[in-house]
mmCIF file of the N, C-alpha and C atoms, coordinates in Angstrom:
data_MODEL
# 
_entry.id   MODEL 
# 
loop_
_atom_site.group_PDB 
_atom_site.id 
_atom_site.type_symbol 
_atom_site.label_atom_id 
_atom_site.label_alt_id 
_atom_site.label_comp_id 
_atom_site.label_asym_id 
_atom_site.label_entity_id 
_atom_site.label_seq_id 
_atom_site.pdbx_PDB_ins_code 
_atom_site.Cartn_x 
_atom_site.Cartn_y 
_atom_site.Cartn_z 
_atom_site.occupancy 
_atom_site.B_iso_or_equiv 
_atom_site.pdbx_formal_charge 
_atom_site.auth_seq_id 
_atom_site.auth_comp_id 
_atom_site.auth_asym_id 
_atom_site.auth_atom_id 
_atom_site.pdbx_PDB_model_num 
ATOM 1   N N  . MET A 1 1  ? 23.179 22.426 8.108  1.00 0.00 ? 1  MET A N  1 
ATOM 2   C CA . MET A 1 1  ? 23.674 21.551 9.065  1.00 0.00 ? 1  MET A CA 1 
ATOM 3   C C  . MET A 1 1  ? 22.419 21.617 10.116 1.00 0.00 ? 1  MET A C  1 
ATOM 4   N N  . LEU A 1 2  ? 21.792 22.714 10.113 1.00 0.00 ? 2  LEU A N  1 
ATOM 5   C CA . LEU A 1 2  ? 20.371 22.475 10.880 1.00 0.00 ? 2  LEU A CA 1 
ATOM 6   C C  . LEU A 1 2  ? 19.354 21.833 10.744 1.00 0.00 ? 2  LEU A C  1 
ATOM 7   N N  . LYS A 1 3  ? 19.206 21.685 8.844  1.00 0.00 ? 3  LYS A N  1 
ATOM 8   C CA . LYS A 1 3  ? 18.463 20.788 8.706  1.00 0.00 ? 3  LYS A CA 1 
ATOM 9   C C  . LYS A 1 3  ? 18.805 19.231 9.135  1.00 0.00 ? 3  LYS A C  1 
ATOM 10  N N  . TYR A 1 4  ? 20.391 18.847 8.960  1.00 0.00 ? 4  TYR A N  1 
ATOM 11  C CA . TYR A 1 4  ? 20.623 17.569 9.177  1.00 0.00 ? 4  TYR A CA 1 
ATOM 12  C C  . TYR A 1 4  ? 20.486 17.247 11.070 1.00 0.00 ? 4  TYR A C  1 
ATOM 13  N N  . SER A 1 5  ? 20.815 18.111 11.663 1.00 0.00 ? 5  SER A N  1 
ATOM 14  C CA . SER A 1 5  ? 20.688 18.373 13.166 1.00 0.00 ? 5  SER A CA 1 
ATOM 15  C C  . SER A 1 5  ? 19.303 17.919 13.430 1.00 0.00 ? 5  SER A C  1 
ATOM 16  N N  . LYS A 1 6  ? 18.099 18.751 12.670 1.00 0.00 ? 6  LYS A N  1 
ATOM 17  C CA . LYS A 1 6  ? 16.669 18.253 13.067 1.00 0.00 ? 6  LYS A CA 1 
ATOM 18  C C  . LYS A 1 6  ? 16.400 16.874 12.379 1.00 0.00 ? 6  LYS A C  1 
ATOM 19  N N  . LEU A 1 7  ? 16.885 16.415 11.224 1.00 0.00 ? 7  LEU A N  1 
ATOM 20  C CA . LEU A 1 7  ? 16.349 15.100 10.948 1.00 0.00 ? 7  LEU A CA 1 
ATOM 21  C C  . LEU A 1 7  ? 17.227 14.014 11.811 1.00 0.00 ? 7  LEU A C  1 
ATOM 22  N N  . ILE A 1 8  ? 18.256 14.141 12.154 1.00 0.00 ? 8  ILE A N  1 
ATOM 23  C CA . ILE A 1 8  ? 19.182 13.176 12.916 1.00 0.00 ? 8  ILE A CA 1 
ATOM 24  C C  . ILE A 1 8  ? 18.254 13.290 14.536 1.00 0.00 ? 8  ILE A C  1 
ATOM 25  N N  . LEU A 1 9  ? 17.627 14.251 14.859 1.00 0.00 ? 9  LEU A N  1 
ATOM 26  C CA . LEU A 1 9  ? 16.842 14.139 16.185 1.00 0.00 ? 9  LEU A CA 1 
ATOM 27  C C  . LEU A 1 9  ? 15.872 13.586 16.324 1.00 0.00 ? 9  LEU A C  1 
ATOM 28  N N  . SER A 1 10 ? 15.007 13.909 14.994 1.00 0.00 ? 10 SER A N  1 
ATOM 29  C CA . SER A 1 10 ? 13.709 13.190 14.734 1.00 0.00 ? 10 SER A CA 1 
ATOM 30  C C  . SER A 1 10 ? 13.802 12.030 14.614 1.00 0.00 ? 10 SER A C  1 
ATOM 31  N N  . LYS A 1 11 ? 15.153 11.301 14.081 1.00 0.00 ? 11 LYS A N  1 
ATOM 32  C CA . LYS A 1 11 ? 15.192 9.876  14.156 1.00 0.00 ? 11 LYS A CA 1 
ATOM 33  C C  . LYS A 1 11 ? 15.543 9.517  15.428 1.00 0.00 ? 11 LYS A C  1 
ATOM 34  N N  . VAL A 1 12 ? 16.013 10.216 16.303 1.00 0.00 ? 12 VAL A N  1 
ATOM 35  C CA . VAL A 1 12 ? 16.535 9.511  17.562 1.00 0.00 ? 12 VAL A CA 1 
ATOM 36  C C  . VAL A 1 12 ? 15.612 9.822  18.626 1.00 0.00 ? 12 VAL A C  1 
ATOM 37  N N  . SER A 1 13 ? 14.601 10.103 18.162 1.00 0.00 ? 13 SER A N  1 
ATOM 38  C CA . SER A 1 13 ? 13.911 10.978 19.334 1.00 0.00 ? 13 SER A CA 1 
ATOM 39  C C  . SER A 1 13 ? 13.196 9.775  20.289 1.00 0.00 ? 13 SER A C  1 
ATOM 40  N N  . PHE A 1 14 ? 13.032 8.894  19.837 1.00 0.00 ? 14 PHE A N  1 
ATOM 41  C CA . PHE A 1 14 ? 12.483 7.597  20.776 1.00 0.00 ? 14 PHE A CA 1 
ATOM 42  C C  . PHE A 1 14 ? 13.777 7.043  22.040 1.00 0.00 ? 14 PHE A C  1 
ATOM 43  N N  . ASN A 1 15 ? 15.019 7.239  21.687 1.00 0.00 ? 15 ASN A N  1 
ATOM 44  C CA . ASN A 1 15 ? 15.900 6.910  22.677 1.00 0.00 ? 15 ASN A CA 1 
ATOM 45  C C  . ASN A 1 15 ? 16.512 8.266  23.468 1.00 0.00 ? 15 ASN A C  1 
ATOM 46  N N  . TYR A 1 16 ? 15.918 8.417  24.890 1.00 0.00 ? 16 TYR A N  1 
ATOM 47  C CA . TYR A 1 16 ? 16.230 9.679  25.062 1.00 0.00 ? 16 TYR A CA 1 
ATOM 48  C C  . TYR A 1 16 ? 17.576 10.093 25.515 1.00 0.00 ? 16 TYR A C  1 
ATOM 49  N N  . ARG A 1 17 ? 18.703 8.776  25.777 1.00 0.00 ? 17 ARG A N  1 
ATOM 50  C CA . ARG A 1 17 ? 19.850 9.167  26.011 1.00 0.00 ? 17 ARG A CA 1 
ATOM 51  C C  . ARG A 1 17 ? 20.591 10.019 24.464 1.00 0.00 ? 17 ARG A C  1 
ATOM 52  N N  . LEU A 1 18 ? 20.508 9.101  23.642 1.00 0.00 ? 18 LEU A N  1 
ATOM 53  C CA . LEU A 1 18 ? 20.599 9.519  22.477 1.00 0.00 ? 18 LEU A CA 1 
ATOM 54  C C  . LEU A 1 18 ? 20.375 10.181 22.133 1.00 0.00 ? 18 LEU A C  1 
ATOM 55  N N  . PHE A 1 19 ? 18.908 10.966 22.182 1.00 0.00 ? 19 PHE A N  1 
ATOM 56  C CA . PHE A 1 19 ? 18.632 12.160 21.771 1.00 0.00 ? 19 PHE A CA 1 
ATOM 57  C C  . PHE A 1 19 ? 19.263 13.410 22.580 1.00 0.00 ? 19 PHE A C  1 
ATOM 58  N N  . GLU A 1 20 ? 19.909 13.347 23.920 1.00 0.00 ? 20 GLU A N  1 
ATOM 59  C CA . GLU A 1 20 ? 20.558 14.145 24.577 1.00 0.00 ? 20 GLU A CA 1 
ATOM 60  C C  . GLU A 1 20 ? 21.797 14.083 23.701 1.00 0.00 ? 20 GLU A C  1 
ATOM 61  N N  . LYS A 1 21 ? 22.506 13.214 23.645 1.00 0.00 ? 21 LYS A N  1 
ATOM 62  C CA . LYS A 1 21 ? 23.799 13.501 23.048 1.00 0.00 ? 21 LYS A CA 1 
ATOM 63  C C  . LYS A 1 21 ? 23.963 13.871 21.656 1.00 0.00 ? 21 LYS A C  1 
ATOM 64  N N  . GLU A 1 22 ? 22.806 14.000 20.824 1.00 0.00 ? 22 GLU A N  1 
ATOM 65  C CA . GLU A 1 22 ? 22.817 14.331 19.672 1.00 0.00 ? 22 GLU A CA 1 
ATOM 66  C C  . GLU A 1 22 ? 22.703 15.693 19.325 1.00 0.00 ? 22 GLU A C  1 
ATOM 67  N N  . LEU A 1 23 ? 21.698 16.262 20.171 1.00 0.00 ? 23 LEU A N  1 
ATOM 68  C CA . LEU A 1 23 ? 21.142 17.631 20.789 1.00 0.00 ? 23 LEU A CA 1 
ATOM 69  C C  . LEU A 1 23 ? 22.401 18.184 21.489 1.00 0.00 ? 23 LEU A C  1 
ATOM 70  N N  . LEU A 1 24 ? 23.243 17.808 22.101 1.00 0.00 ? 24 LEU A N  1 
ATOM 71  C CA . LEU A 1 24 ? 24.312 18.394 22.635 1.00 0.00 ? 24 LEU A CA 1 
ATOM 72  C C  . LEU A 1 24 ? 25.459 18.631 21.470 1.00 0.00 ? 24 LEU A C  1 
ATOM 73  N N  . LYS A 1 25 ? 25.505 17.664 20.597 1.00 0.00 ? 25 LYS A N  1 
ATOM 74  C CA . LYS A 1 25 ? 26.684 17.829 19.616 1.00 0.00 ? 25 LYS A CA 1 
ATOM 75  C C  . LYS A 1 25 ? 26.160 18.965 18.397 1.00 0.00 ? 25 LYS A C  1 
ATOM 76  N N  . ALA A 1 26 ? 24.696 19.220 18.258 1.00 0.00 ? 26 ALA A N  1 
ATOM 77  C CA . ALA A 1 26 ? 24.071 20.051 17.411 1.00 0.00 ? 26 ALA A CA 1 
ATOM 78  C C  . ALA A 1 26 ? 24.328 21.451 17.912 1.00 0.00 ? 26 ALA A C  1 
ATOM 79  N N  . ILE A 1 27 ? 23.790 21.537 19.130 1.00 0.00 ? 27 ILE A N  1 
ATOM 80  C CA . ILE A 1 27 ? 23.983 22.964 19.689 1.00 0.00 ? 27 ILE A CA 1 
ATOM 81  C C  . ILE A 1 27 ? 25.776 23.167 19.959 1.00 0.00 ? 27 ILE A C  1 
ATOM 82  N N  . ILE A 1 28 ? 26.364 22.397 19.859 1.00 0.00 ? 28 ILE A N  1 
ATOM 83  C CA . ILE A 1 28 ? 28.189 22.876 19.933 1.00 0.00 ? 28 ILE A CA 1 
ATOM 84  C C  . ILE A 1 28 ? 28.280 22.968 18.512 1.00 0.00 ? 28 ILE A C  1 
ATOM 85  N N  . ASN A 1 29 ? 27.769 22.308 17.440 1.00 0.00 ? 29 ASN A N  1 
ATOM 86  C CA . ASN A 1 29 ? 28.277 22.667 16.163 1.00 0.00 ? 29 ASN A CA 1 
ATOM 87  C C  . ASN A 1 29 ? 27.423 23.803 15.072 1.00 0.00 ? 29 ASN A C  1 
ATOM 88  N N  . LEU A 1 30 ? 26.398 24.117 15.847 1.00 0.00 ? 30 LEU A N  1 
ATOM 89  C CA . LEU A 1 30 ? 25.792 25.089 15.015 1.00 0.00 ? 30 LEU A CA 1 
ATOM 90  C C  . LEU A 1 30 ? 25.966 26.692 15.068 1.00 0.00 ? 30 LEU A C  1 
ATOM 91  N N  . MET A 1 31 ? 25.941 27.416 14.667 1.00 0.00 ? 31 MET A N  1 
ATOM 92  C CA . MET A 1 31 ? 26.270 28.919 14.788 1.00 0.00 ? 31 MET A CA 1 
ATOM 93  C C  . MET A 1 31 ? 24.824 29.467 15.843 1.00 0.00 ? 31 MET A C  1 
ATOM 94  N N  . PRO A 1 32 ? 25.255 30.476 16.652 1.00 0.00 ? 32 PRO A N  1 
ATOM 95  C CA . PRO A 1 32 ? 24.025 30.608 17.698 1.00 0.00 ? 32 PRO A CA 1 
ATOM 96  C C  . PRO A 1 32 ? 22.541 31.154 17.442 1.00 0.00 ? 32 PRO A C  1 
ATOM 97  N N  . ASN A 1 33 ? 22.443 31.660 16.135 1.00 0.00 ? 33 ASN A N  1 
ATOM 98  C CA . ASN A 1 33 ? 21.506 32.236 15.756 1.00 0.00 ? 33 ASN A CA 1 
ATOM 99  C C  . ASN A 1 33 ? 20.505 30.529 15.206 1.00 0.00 ? 33 ASN A C  1 
ATOM 100 N N  . GLU A 1 34 ? 21.319 29.765 14.718 1.00 0.00 ? 34 GLU A N  1 
ATOM 101 C CA . GLU A 1 34 ? 20.698 28.021 14.110 1.00 0.00 ? 34 GLU A CA 1 
ATOM 102 C C  . GLU A 1 34 ? 20.407 27.679 15.626 1.00 0.00 ? 34 GLU A C  1 
ATOM 103 N N  . VAL A 1 35 ? 21.173 27.876 16.700 1.00 0.00 ? 35 VAL A N  1 
ATOM 104 C CA . VAL A 1 35 ? 20.570 27.318 17.757 1.00 0.00 ? 35 VAL A CA 1 
ATOM 105 C C  . VAL A 1 35 ? 19.350 27.769 18.134 1.00 0.00 ? 35 VAL A C  1 
ATOM 106 N N  . ASP A 1 36 ? 19.019 29.100 18.366 1.00 0.00 ? 36 ASP A N  1 
ATOM 107 C CA . ASP A 1 36 ? 17.545 29.532 18.376 1.00 0.00 ? 36 ASP A CA 1 
ATOM 108 C C  . ASP A 1 36 ? 16.870 28.813 17.837 1.00 0.00 ? 36 ASP A C  1 
ATOM 109 N N  . ASP A 1 37 ? 16.958 28.710 16.430 1.00 0.00 ? 37 ASP A N  1 
ATOM 110 C CA . ASP A 1 37 ? 15.848 28.157 15.522 1.00 0.00 ? 37 ASP A CA 1 
ATOM 111 C C  . ASP A 1 37 ? 15.764 26.759 16.056 1.00 0.00 ? 37 ASP A C  1 
ATOM 112 N N  . LEU A 1 38 ? 16.484 26.061 16.323 1.00 0.00 ? 38 LEU A N  1 
ATOM 113 C CA . LEU A 1 38 ? 16.545 24.793 16.490 1.00 0.00 ? 38 LEU A CA 1 
ATOM 114 C C  . LEU A 1 38 ? 16.080 24.739 17.786 1.00 0.00 ? 38 LEU A C  1 
ATOM 115 N N  . LYS A 1 39 ? 16.187 25.576 18.994 1.00 0.00 ? 39 LYS A N  1 
ATOM 116 C CA . LYS A 1 39 ? 15.547 25.561 20.080 1.00 0.00 ? 39 LYS A CA 1 
ATOM 117 C C  . LYS A 1 39 ? 14.071 25.623 20.058 1.00 0.00 ? 39 LYS A C  1 
ATOM 118 N N  . ARG A 1 40 ? 13.682 26.323 18.930 1.00 0.00 ? 40 ARG A N  1 
ATOM 119 C CA . ARG A 1 40 ? 12.151 26.533 18.696 1.00 0.00 ? 40 ARG A CA 1 
ATOM 120 C C  . ARG A 1 40 ? 11.709 25.590 18.111 1.00 0.00 ? 40 ARG A C  1 
ATOM 121 N N  . TRP A 1 41 ? 12.295 25.215 17.149 1.00 0.00 ? 41 TRP A N  1 
ATOM 122 C CA . TRP A 1 41 ? 11.978 23.614 16.365 1.00 0.00 ? 41 TRP A CA 1 
ATOM 123 C C  . TRP A 1 41 ? 11.800 22.502 17.544 1.00 0.00 ? 41 TRP A C  1 
ATOM 124 N N  . CYS A 1 42 ? 12.641 22.419 18.507 1.00 0.00 ? 42 CYS A N  1 
ATOM 125 C CA . CYS A 1 42 ? 12.749 21.199 19.358 1.00 0.00 ? 42 CYS A CA 1 
ATOM 126 C C  . CYS A 1 42 ? 11.050 21.052 20.320 1.00 0.00 ? 42 CYS A C  1 
ATOM 127 N N  . TYR A 1 43 ? 11.402 22.712 20.809 1.00 0.00 ? 43 TYR A N  1 
ATOM 128 C CA . TYR A 1 43 ? 9.847  23.165 21.622 1.00 0.00 ? 43 TYR A CA 1 
ATOM 129 C C  . TYR A 1 43 ? 8.951  22.426 21.125 1.00 0.00 ? 43 TYR A C  1 
ATOM 130 N N  . GLU A 1 44 ? 8.492  22.621 19.639 1.00 0.00 ? 44 GLU A N  1 
ATOM 131 C CA . GLU A 1 44 ? 7.373  22.447 18.947 1.00 0.00 ? 44 GLU A CA 1 
ATOM 132 C C  . GLU A 1 44 ? 7.440  21.065 18.521 1.00 0.00 ? 44 GLU A C  1 
ATOM 133 N N  . GLN A 1 45 ? 8.338  20.489 18.022 1.00 0.00 ? 45 GLN A N  1 
ATOM 134 C CA . GLN A 1 45 ? 8.500  18.796 18.002 1.00 0.00 ? 45 GLN A CA 1 
ATOM 135 C C  . GLN A 1 45 ? 8.020  17.803 19.191 1.00 0.00 ? 45 GLN A C  1 
ATOM 136 N N  . PHE A 1 46 ? 8.900  18.129 20.403 1.00 0.00 ? 46 PHE A N  1 
ATOM 137 C CA . PHE A 1 46 ? 9.034  17.499 21.389 1.00 0.00 ? 46 PHE A CA 1 
ATOM 138 C C  . PHE A 1 46 ? 8.512  18.179 22.805 1.00 0.00 ? 46 PHE A C  1 
ATOM 139 N N  . GLY A 1 47 ? 8.202  19.142 22.713 1.00 0.00 ? 47 GLY A N  1 
ATOM 140 C CA . GLY A 1 47 ? 7.701  19.669 24.341 1.00 0.00 ? 47 GLY A CA 1 
ATOM 141 C C  . GLY A 1 47 ? 7.076  19.074 24.996 1.00 0.00 ? 47 GLY A C  1 
ATOM 142 N N  . HIS A 1 48 ? 6.043  18.129 24.338 1.00 0.00 ? 48 HIS A N  1 
ATOM 143 C CA . HIS A 1 48 ? 4.720  17.654 25.044 1.00 0.00 ? 48 HIS A CA 1 
ATOM 144 C C  . HIS A 1 48 ? 5.048  16.704 25.426 1.00 0.00 ? 48 HIS A C  1 
ATOM 145 N N  . ASN A 1 49 ? 6.185  16.016 25.425 1.00 0.00 ? 49 ASN A N  1 
ATOM 146 C CA . ASN A 1 49 ? 6.866  14.930 26.139 1.00 0.00 ? 49 ASN A CA 1 
ATOM 147 C C  . ASN A 1 49 ? 7.776  15.722 27.350 1.00 0.00 ? 49 ASN A C  1 
ATOM 148 N N  . GLN A 1 50 ? 7.634  15.030 28.578 1.00 0.00 ? 50 GLN A N  1 
ATOM 149 C CA . GLN A 1 50 ? 7.985  15.122 29.787 1.00 0.00 ? 50 GLN A CA 1 
ATOM 150 C C  . GLN A 1 50 ? 9.479  14.858 29.882 1.00 0.00 ? 50 GLN A C  1 
ATOM 151 N N  . ASN A 1 51 ? 9.731  13.844 29.273 1.00 0.00 ? 51 ASN A N  1 
ATOM 152 C CA . ASN A 1 51 ? 11.073 13.575 29.413 1.00 0.00 ? 51 ASN A CA 1 
ATOM 153 C C  . ASN A 1 51 ? 11.933 14.375 28.400 1.00 0.00 ? 51 ASN A C  1 
ATOM 154 N N  . HIS A 1 52 ? 11.592 14.785 27.007 1.00 0.00 ? 52 HIS A N  1 
ATOM 155 C CA . HIS A 1 52 ? 11.901 15.354 26.466 1.00 0.00 ? 52 HIS A CA 1 
ATOM 156 C C  . HIS A 1 52 ? 11.934 16.848 26.853 1.00 0.00 ? 52 HIS A C  1 
ATOM 157 N N  . GLN A 1 53 ? 10.932 17.253 27.644 1.00 0.00 ? 53 GLN A N  1 
ATOM 158 C CA . GLN A 1 53 ? 11.140 18.911 28.139 1.00 0.00 ? 53 GLN A CA 1 
ATOM 159 C C  . GLN A 1 53 ? 12.038 18.795 29.044 1.00 0.00 ? 53 GLN A C  1 
ATOM 160 N N  . LYS A 1 54 ? 12.382 18.333 29.929 1.00 0.00 ? 54 LYS A N  1 
ATOM 161 C CA . LYS A 1 54 ? 14.053 17.601 30.940 1.00 0.00 ? 54 LYS A CA 1 
ATOM 162 C C  . LYS A 1 54 ? 14.710 17.936 30.285 1.00 0.00 ? 54 LYS A C  1 
ATOM 163 N N  . ILE A 1 55 ? 15.244 16.960 29.266 1.00 0.00 ? 55 ILE A N  1 
ATOM 164 C CA . ILE A 1 55 ? 16.254 17.467 28.269 1.00 0.00 ? 55 ILE A CA 1 
ATOM 165 C C  . ILE A 1 55 ? 16.430 18.803 27.689 1.00 0.00 ? 55 ILE A C  1 
ATOM 166 N N  . LEU A 1 56 ? 15.505 19.279 27.229 1.00 0.00 ? 56 LEU A N  1 
ATOM 167 C CA . LEU A 1 56 ? 15.652 20.482 26.421 1.00 0.00 ? 56 LEU A CA 1 
ATOM 168 C C  . LEU A 1 56 ? 15.917 21.737 27.544 1.00 0.00 ? 56 LEU A C  1 
ATOM 169 N N  . LEU A 1 57 ? 15.320 21.525 28.791 1.00 0.00 ? 57 LEU A N  1 
ATOM 170 C CA . LEU A 1 57 ? 15.497 22.538 29.896 1.00 0.00 ? 57 LEU A CA 1 
ATOM 171 C C  . LEU A 1 57 ? 16.934 22.505 30.246 1.00 0.00 ? 57 LEU A C  1 
ATOM 172 N N  . ARG A 1 58 ? 17.618 21.207 30.195 1.00 0.00 ? 58 ARG A N  1 
ATOM 173 C CA . ARG A 1 58 ? 18.816 20.923 30.683 1.00 0.00 ? 58 ARG A CA 1 
ATOM 174 C C  . ARG A 1 58 ? 19.842 21.870 29.781 1.00 0.00 ? 58 ARG A C  1 
ATOM 175 N N  . ASN A 1 59 ? 19.616 21.648 28.386 1.00 0.00 ? 59 ASN A N  1 
ATOM 176 C CA . ASN A 1 59 ? 20.758 21.911 27.125 1.00 0.00 ? 59 ASN A CA 1 
ATOM 177 C C  . ASN A 1 59 ? 20.452 23.012 26.368 1.00 0.00 ? 59 ASN A C  1 
ATOM 178 N N  . PHE A 1 60 ? 18.942 23.713 26.618 1.00 0.00 ? 60 PHE A N  1 
ATOM 179 C CA . PHE A 1 60 ? 18.777 24.974 26.249 1.00 0.00 ? 60 PHE A CA 1 
ATOM 180 C C  . PHE A 1 60 ? 18.805 26.113 27.313 1.00 0.00 ? 60 PHE A C  1 
ATOM 181 N N  . LEU A 1 61 ? 19.983 26.489 28.090 1.00 0.00 ? 61 LEU A N  1 
ATOM 182 C CA . LEU A 1 61 ? 19.572 27.397 29.156 1.00 0.00 ? 61 LEU A CA 1 
ATOM 183 C C  . LEU A 1 61 ? 19.505 28.893 28.729 1.00 0.00 ? 61 LEU A C  1 
# 
């Protein structure tokens, strides 16, 4: 499921609203250790973009 979530987030990253929606779905459906991996991956992939940073900060508390 983690691999699938990464794939989806990569594909929808151009649309911030859709990205946040898919990120929330991933967080809800993944195991806690997978959420930690997803968080690291998201910051590596999307942390350079200010809009993505705001989304990540909002959703990874």
